[in-house]
Backbone as CSV, one residue per row, in Angstrom:
resi,resn,N_x,N_y,N_z,CA_x,CA_y,CA_z,C_x,C_y,C_z
1,MET,-128.645,-96.263,-152.052,-129.371,-97.203,-151.533,-129.043,-98.085,-152.935
2,GLU,-128.601,-99.008,-151.827,-128.738,-100.652,-152.922,-130.349,-101.226,-152.888
3,GLU,-130.495,-101.885,-154.364,-131.466,-101.975,-154.520,-131.263,-103.830,-155.114
4,HIS,-132.411,-104.400,-154.663,-131.942,-106.124,-154.007,-133.589,-106.613,-154.416
5,GLU,-133.206,-107.383,-155.149,-134.412,-108.302,-156.061,-134.284,-109.640,-155.056
6,TYR,-136.163,-109.715,-155.087,-136.370,-110.741,-153.805,-137.243,-111.726,-154.159
7,GLU,-137.125,-112.901,-153.616,-138.765,-114.152,-154.221,-139.172,-113.365,-153.472
8,PRO,-140.837,-113.653,-153.332,-141.979,-113.495,-152.788,-142.331,-113.360,-151.000
9,GLU,-141.918,-114.783,-150.944,-141.493,-115.187,-150.036,-139.965,-114.345,-148.481
10,GLU,-139.081,-113.729,-149.104,-138.031,-112.813,-148.469,-138.407,-111.845,-148.805
11,ALA,-138.791,-111.082,-149.891,-139.745,-109.655,-149.820,-140.243,-109.451,-148.929
12,GLU,-141.336,-109.628,-147.998,-141.246,-110.084,-147.293,-141.071,-109.485,-145.941
13,ARG,-139.406,-110.510,-145.786,-138.984,-109.829,-144.864,-137.936,-108.711,-144.659
14,ALA,-137.526,-109.441,-145.747,-136.700,-108.024,-146.205,-137.029,-106.480,-145.537
15,ALA,-138.854,-106.013,-146.547,-139.800,-104.830,-146.687,-139.435,-104.981,-144.582
16,VAL,-140.127,-106.361,-143.927,-139.115,-105.318,-142.468,-138.590,-105.070,-141.500
17,GLY,-137.166,-105.976,-142.472,-135.740,-105.475,-142.127,-135.433,-107.464,-141.370
18,GLU,-136.553,-108.080,-141.433,-136.170,-109.649,-140.955,-134.736,-110.034,-141.058
19,GLU,-134.499,-109.645,-142.326,-132.344,-109.915,-142.301,-132.285,-109.675,-141.327
20,ASP,-132.101,-108.410,-140.819,-130.876,-107.606,-140.114,-131.825,-108.047,-138.787
21,GLY,-132.788,-108.663,-138.408,-132.863,-109.637,-136.825,-134.661,-109.062,-136.306
22,LEU,-135.171,-108.065,-137.350,-137.257,-107.922,-137.581,-137.773,-108.490,-137.832
23,ASP,-138.737,-109.766,-137.034,-139.424,-110.302,-137.343,-141.187,-109.559,-137.698
24,MET,-141.757,-110.295,-138.491,-143.213,-109.694,-138.574,-143.760,-109.072,-137.431
25,SER,-143.588,-109.942,-136.254,-144.790,-109.679,-135.271,-143.876,-108.312,-134.241
26,ASP,-142.694,-108.219,-135.261,-141.432,-106.830,-133.942,-142.236,-105.269,-134.485
27,PHE,-142.416,-105.888,-135.547,-142.783,-105.086,-136.339,-144.092,-104.209,-136.644
28,GLU,-144.789,-105.079,-136.624,-146.494,-105.129,-135.942,-146.561,-104.131,-134.373
29,ASP,-145.186,-104.934,-134.041,-145.696,-103.863,-132.704,-144.790,-102.813,-132.745
30,LEU,-144.035,-102.865,-132.895,-143.555,-100.497,-133.344,-144.742,-100.188,-134.457
31,LEU,-145.056,-101.146,-135.364,-146.189,-100.137,-136.133,-146.627,-99.289,-135.183
32,LEU,-147.840,-100.192,-134.759,-148.977,-100.516,-133.180,-148.281,-98.980,-131.853
33,ASP,-147.018,-98.783,-132.222,-146.940,-98.096,-130.771,-146.665,-96.985,-131.264
34,HIS,-146.899,-96.624,-132.375,-146.271,-94.883,-132.860,-148.233,-94.580,-133.441
35,LEU,-148.878,-95.455,-133.628,-150.044,-95.260,-134.020,-151.127,-94.359,-132.967
36,LYS,-152.101,-93.452,-133.335,-153.178,-93.161,-132.585,-154.211,-93.497,-133.332
37,THR,-155.248,-93.648,-132.914,-157.289,-94.196,-132.856,-157.624,-92.388,-132.902
38,THR,-158.241,-91.897,-133.741,-159.310,-90.550,-133.749,-160.260,-91.397,-134.514
39,GLU,-161.596,-91.027,-134.031,-162.843,-91.071,-134.176,-163.190,-89.848,-134.770
40,TYR,-163.923,-90.287,-135.665,-164.498,-88.335,-136.770,-166.165,-89.224,-136.470
41,PRO,-166.644,-88.172,-135.747,-168.132,-88.081,-135.984,-168.887,-88.388,-137.434
42,PRO,-170.412,-88.220,-137.544,-170.665,-88.525,-139.234,-170.591,-86.797,-139.701
43,GLY,-170.279,-86.921,-140.681,-169.863,-85.444,-141.540,-168.589,-84.486,-141.178
44,GLU,-168.734,-85.197,-140.241,-166.689,-83.773,-140.093,-165.322,-84.359,-140.826
45,PHE,-165.028,-83.246,-141.451,-164.019,-83.038,-142.247,-162.889,-83.891,-141.603
46,VAL,-162.367,-84.538,-141.728,-160.949,-84.826,-141.258,-159.371,-84.467,-141.911
47,PHE,-160.021,-83.603,-143.018,-158.589,-82.621,-143.638,-159.763,-82.051,-145.031
48,ARG,-159.445,-81.228,-144.925,-159.360,-80.637,-146.490,-158.739,-79.955,-147.627
49,GLU,-159.000,-80.292,-149.184,-158.176,-79.796,-150.414,-157.660,-78.656,-149.457
50,GLY,-155.999,-79.160,-149.439,-155.026,-77.884,-149.942,-154.707,-77.465,-148.780
51,ASP,-155.237,-78.430,-147.465,-154.192,-78.255,-146.072,-153.378,-78.231,-145.841
52,ALA,-152.724,-77.732,-145.181,-151.333,-78.207,-145.015,-151.233,-79.622,-144.282
53,PRO,-150.158,-80.067,-145.104,-150.331,-81.486,-145.100,-149.176,-81.500,-143.273
54,ASP,-149.854,-82.692,-142.170,-150.238,-82.519,-141.060,-148.698,-83.768,-140.694
55,GLY,-148.483,-84.516,-142.107,-147.533,-85.680,-141.469,-148.555,-86.702,-141.410
56,GLY,-149.529,-87.222,-141.137,-150.644,-88.353,-140.948,-150.318,-89.212,-142.095
57,LEU,-151.131,-90.664,-141.825,-151.366,-90.833,-141.918,-152.054,-91.949,-142.664
58,TYR,-153.663,-92.387,-142.928,-154.976,-92.377,-142.442,-155.174,-93.720,-142.704
59,PHE,-155.550,-94.791,-142.257,-156.488,-95.878,-142.239,-158.123,-95.748,-141.242
60,ILE,-158.480,-95.778,-142.318,-160.471,-96.461,-142.532,-160.693,-97.919,-141.470
61,VAL,-160.877,-98.485,-140.113,-160.909,-99.304,-139.526,-162.401,-99.426,-139.548
62,GLU,-163.492,-98.674,-139.648,-164.517,-98.943,-139.825,-165.205,-97.359,-140.088
63,GLY,-166.455,-97.966,-140.771,-167.278,-97.571,-141.389,-166.952,-96.715,-142.819
64,ARG,-167.648,-95.088,-143.685,-166.908,-94.827,-144.801,-166.093,-94.078,-144.786
65,VAL,-165.819,-93.345,-145.504,-165.487,-92.083,-146.951,-165.787,-91.527,-147.236
66,ASP,-166.588,-90.362,-147.612,-166.710,-89.297,-148.911,-165.172,-88.445,-148.550
67,VAL,-164.339,-89.051,-149.990,-163.229,-87.977,-150.562,-164.264,-87.098,-151.426
68,LEU,-164.526,-85.824,-151.360,-163.853,-84.946,-152.192,-163.286,-84.092,-153.408
69,VAL,-162.918,-83.472,-154.443,-161.948,-83.076,-155.386,-162.953,-81.913,-155.862
70,ASN,-162.019,-80.475,-155.450,-163.221,-79.328,-156.029,-162.204,-79.454,-157.222
71,SER,-163.028,-79.426,-158.278,-161.814,-79.405,-159.893,-161.948,-77.900,-160.930
72,ALA,-161.174,-78.167,-160.866,-161.415,-76.621,-161.482,-161.840,-77.063,-162.881
73,GLY,-162.479,-75.296,-162.759,-162.884,-75.552,-164.165,-164.192,-74.987,-164.929
């Protein structure tokens, strides 16, 4: 994979492939087409430490989340 150095304005276009014909609006549409919304009631676990990865990437859109980590010790 080739590495390139970009000016800040060019970096955004390059990150979304704009130089290859994909503009930011197209990128956002493509991304939104592949996202799903899931709501969790208060107190429910999204996942637990040690769970097998599910390939998910989580965005908190509204509300709050607590992240708890078990410490060996």
